[in-house]
LOGU-971856 format. One record per residue (C-alpha): x, y, z; residue in one letter. Coordinates in steps of 0.5 Angstrom, whole numbers, padded with zeros to 4 digits. Each point is the difference from the previous one (the first is absolute). Example, Ala and Ser with C-alpha at 12.3 -4.5 7.8 and 13.67 -1.06 7.14 Angstrom:
<recs>
(rec (0025; -0009; 0016); "A")
(rec (0002; 0007; -0002); "S")
</recs>
This chain:
<recs>
(rec (-0077; 0018; 0041); "M")
(rec (0001; -0005; -0005); "A")
(rec (-0001; -0005; 0005); "S")
(rec (-0006; 0003; 0003); "M")
(rec (-0003; 0000; -0007); "A")
(rec (0002; -0007; -0001); "A")
(rec (-0003; -0002; 0007); "G")
(rec (-0007; 0004; -0002); "M")
(rec (0000; -0004; -0007); "N")
(rec (0001; -0006; 0004); "A")
(rec (-0006; 0001; 0004); "V")
(rec (-0004; 0003; -0006); "A")
(rec (0001; -0007; -0003); "L")
(rec (-0002; -0003; 0006); "E")
(rec (-0006; 0003; 0001); "R")
(rec (-0002; -0001; -0008); "S")
(rec (0001; -0007; 0001); "A")
(rec (-0004; -0001; 0006); "E")
(rec (-0006; 0004; -0004); "L")
(rec (0001; -0004; -0006); "D")
(rec (0000; -0007; 0005); "R")
(rec (-0006; 0003; 0003); "A")
(rec (-0004; 0001; -0006); "E")
(rec (0002; -0007; -0003); "R")
(rec (-0003; -0003; 0006); "R")
(rec (-0006; 0004; 0000); "A")
(rec (-0001; -0002; -0008); "R")
(rec (0001; -0007; 0003); "F")
(rec (-0005; 0000; 0005); "D")
(rec (-0005; 0003; -0005); "E")
(rec (0001; -0006; -0005); "E")
(rec (0000; -0005; 0005); "A")
(rec (-0006; 0001; 0004); "V")
(rec (-0004; 0000; -0007); "R")
(rec (0001; -0007; 0000); "H")
(rec (-0003; -0002; 0007); "L")
(rec (-0006; -0003; -0003); "D")
(rec (0003; -0004; -0005); "A")
(rec (0005; -0003; 0005); "L")
(rec (-0005; -0001; 0005); "Y")
(rec (-0005; -0004; -0005); "S")
(rec (0007; -0004; -0002); "F")
(rec (0001; -0002; 0007); "A")
(rec (-0007; -0002; 0001); "L")
(rec (0000; -0005; -0005); "K")
(rec (0007; -0002; 0002); "L")
(rec (-0002; -0001; 0008); "T")
(rec (-0007; -0001; -0001); "R")
(rec (-0001; 0003; 0007); "A")
(rec (-0002; 0008; 0001); "R")
(rec (0005; 0001; 0006); "D")
(rec (0006; -0004; -0003); "D")
(rec (-0001; 0004; -0006); "A")
(rec (0000; 0007; 0004); "D")
(rec (0006; -0003; 0003); "D")
(rec (0004; -0001; -0006); "L")
(rec (-0002; 0006; -0003); "V")
(rec (0003; 0004; 0006); "S")
(rec (0006; -0004; 0000); "D")
(rec (0001; 0001; -0008); "T")
(rec (-0001; 0008; 0001); "M")
(rec (0005; 0000; 0006); "L")
(rec (0005; -0004; -0004); "R")
(rec (-0001; 0005; -0006); "A")
(rec (0001; 0006; 0004); "F")
(rec (0006; -0003; 0003); "Q")
(rec (0003; -0001; -0007); "R")
(rec (-0003; 0006; -0004); "W")
(rec (0006; 0002; -0002); "E")
(rec (0002; -0006; -0004); "Q")
(rec (-0007; 0001; -0004); "Y")
(rec (0002; 0005; -0006); "R")
(rec (-0006; 0005; -0001); "L")
(rec (-0004; -0001; -0006); "G")
(rec (0001; -0007; -0002); "T")
(rec (-0005; -0005; 0002); "N")
(rec (-0002; 0001; 0008); "I")
(rec (-0006; -0005; -0001); "R")
(rec (0005; -0006; -0002); "A")
(rec (0005; 0002; 0005); "W")
(rec (-0005; 0000; 0006); "L")
(rec (-0003; -0006; -0003); "F")
(rec (0007; -0004; 0001); "T")
(rec (0001; 0002; 0007); "I")
(rec (-0007; -0002; 0002); "L")
(rec (0001; -0007; -0003); "Y")
(rec (0006; -0001; 0003); "H")
(rec (-0002; 0002; 0007); "A")
(rec (-0006; -0005; -0001); "F")
(rec (0005; -0005; -0002); "V")
(rec (0004; 0001; 0006); "S")
(rec (-0006; 0000; 0005); "R")
(rec (-0003; -0006; -0003); "K")
(rec (0007; -0004; 0001); "R")
(rec (0000; 0002; 0007); "R")
(rec (-0007; -0002; 0001); "I")
(rec (0001; -0006; -0003); "D")
(rec (0006; -0001; 0004); "A")
(rec (-0004; 0001; 0007); "R")
(rec (-0006; -0004; -0002); "E")
(rec (0005; -0007; -0001); "V")
(rec (0000; 0001; 0008); "Q")
(rec (-0006; -0001; 0004); "P")
(rec (-0003; 0005; 0004); "L")
(rec (0001; -0001; 0008); "E")
(rec (-0004; 0003; 0006); "D")
(rec (0004; 0002; 0007); "E")
(rec (-0001; -0007; 0002); "D")
(rec (0003; -0003; -0006); "G")
(rec (-0006; -0003; -0003); "R")
(rec (-0001; 0001; -0008); "E")
(rec (-0005; 0005; -0002); "I")
(rec (-0004; -0002; -0006); "F")
(rec (-0001; 0006; -0005); "E")
(rec (-0008; 0001; -0002); "P")
(rec (-0002; -0002; -0006); "V")
(rec (-0005; 0004; -0004); "G")
(rec (-0001; 0007; -0003); "E")
(rec (0007; 0004; 0002); "L")
(rec (-0003; 0007; -0003); "D")
(rec (-0008; 0000; 0000); "P")
(rec (0001; 0007; -0001); "E")
(rec (0004; 0000; -0006); "G")
(rec (-0004; -0006; -0003); "A")
(rec (-0006; 0005; 0001); "F")
(rec (0004; 0005; -0004); "Y")
(rec (0002; -0005; -0005); "D")
(rec (-0008; -0002; -0002); "S")
(rec (-0001; 0007; -0003); "F")
(rec (0004; -0003; -0006); "L")
(rec (-0002; -0006; -0003); "D")
(rec (0002; -0006; 0005); "E")
(rec (0000; -0005; -0006); "E")
(rec (0006; 0004; -0003); "I")
(rec (0003; 0002; 0006); "V")
(rec (0001; -0007; 0002); "A")
(rec (0002; -0002; -0006); "A")
(rec (0006; 0005; 0000); "I")
(rec (0002; -0003; 0007); "Q")
(rec (0000; -0007; -0002); "R")
(rec (0005; 0001; -0005); "L")
(rec (0007; -0002; 0002); "P")
(rec (0004; 0006; 0003); "D")
(rec (0004; 0001; -0006); "E")
(rec (-0005; 0001; -0005); "Y")
(rec (-0005; 0003; 0005); "R")
(rec (0005; 0006; 0001); "D")
(rec (0001; 0001; -0007); "A")
(rec (-0007; 0000; -0002); "V")
(rec (-0002; 0005; 0006); "V")
(rec (0006; 0005; -0002); "M")
(rec (-0002; 0000; -0007); "S")
(rec (-0007; -0001; -0001); "D")
(rec (-0002; 0004; 0007); "L")
(rec (0005; 0005; 0000); "H")
(rec (0002; 0001; -0007); "G")
(rec (0008; -0001; 0001); "L")
(rec (0003; -0002; -0007); "K")
(rec (0004; -0006; -0001); "Y")
(rec (0007; 0004; 0002); "A")
(rec (-0002; 0002; 0006); "E")
(rec (-0003; -0006; 0002); "I")
(rec (0006; -0003; -0001); "A")
(rec (0004; 0005; 0004); "Q")
(rec (-0005; -0001; 0006); "V")
(rec (0001; -0008; 0000); "L")
(rec (0007; 0000; -0002); "G")
(rec (-0001; -0005; -0006); "V")
(rec (0001; 0001; -0008); "P")
(rec (-0005; 0003; -0004); "E")
(rec (-0001; -0006; -0004); "G")
(rec (-0002; -0004; 0007); "T")
(rec (-0005; 0006; 0001); "I")
(rec (-0003; -0001; -0006); "K")
(rec (-0001; -0008; 0001); "S")
(rec (-0003; 0001; 0006); "R")
(rec (-0005; 0005; -0002); "L")
(rec (-0002; -0005; -0006); "F")
(rec (0000; -0006; 0005); "R")
(rec (-0004; 0004; 0006); "G")
(rec (-0005; 0003; -0005); "R")
(rec (-0001; -0007; -0003); "R")
(rec (-0001; -0003; 0007); "L")
(rec (-0005; 0005; 0001); "L")
(rec (-0004; -0001; -0006); "Q")
(rec (-0001; -0007; 0002); "T")
(rec (-0002; 0001; 0007); "Q")
(rec (-0005; 0006; -0002); "L")
(rec (-0003; -0003; -0006); "R")
(rec (-0006; -0004; 0003); "D")
(rec (-0001; 0005; 0004); "Y")
(rec (-0001; 0005; -0005); "A")
(rec (-0004; -0005; -0004); "E")
(rec (-0004; 0000; 0006); "T")
(rec (-0001; 0007; 0001); "M")
(rec (-0001; 0001; -0007); "G")
(rec (0006; 0004; -0002); "Y")
(rec (0002; -0004; -0006); "I")
(rec (-0004; -0006; -0003); "K")
(rec (0001; -0007; 0002); "P")
(rec (0004; -0004; -0005); "A")
(rec (-0004; -0004; -0005); "T")
(rec (0003; -0007; -0002); "S")
(rec (0001; -0002; -0007); "T")
(rec (-0004; -0006; -0002); "P")
</recs>
């Protein structure tokens, strides 16, 4: 009887653990899906192409679902997802850069030249709904500044969250944001004066 009772208790504990795991997975899925729009927006700013952004978000969610038990429920899932996305982007960019070193060839061994021009006209069309000059100024920033500015000023991540995503000290993030914003101010000042957003600077005699 004792062994039977022990066996029943073990089965009950196993079922309870399975239920608990299922509940935690359901909570994780619910929390993760809430940030799909933010992930896509960030991916689009990194890749600058809608199809690539879609692929990057899909890759991010696949990795997140595979590693969901590494995430502790109730903590900052947005920063955790952004970290996965950013690392996936860097890995993909390295692979693409490595492939681009080798020229493409057709079946006869002749070199194929890539077309020059707009790679994503549909994406450019959607981007036009934002102020084109501001979008262009952000995209002209060096990558390290642009990523920090996008995460802070467009997605509202805190210094510590951005530091976690980029894998650098929090002080470095503050420095990059300061420099990135100063570069934006410099780029946009003439444009803002032309559009009447600010008054032209007056020179002192």
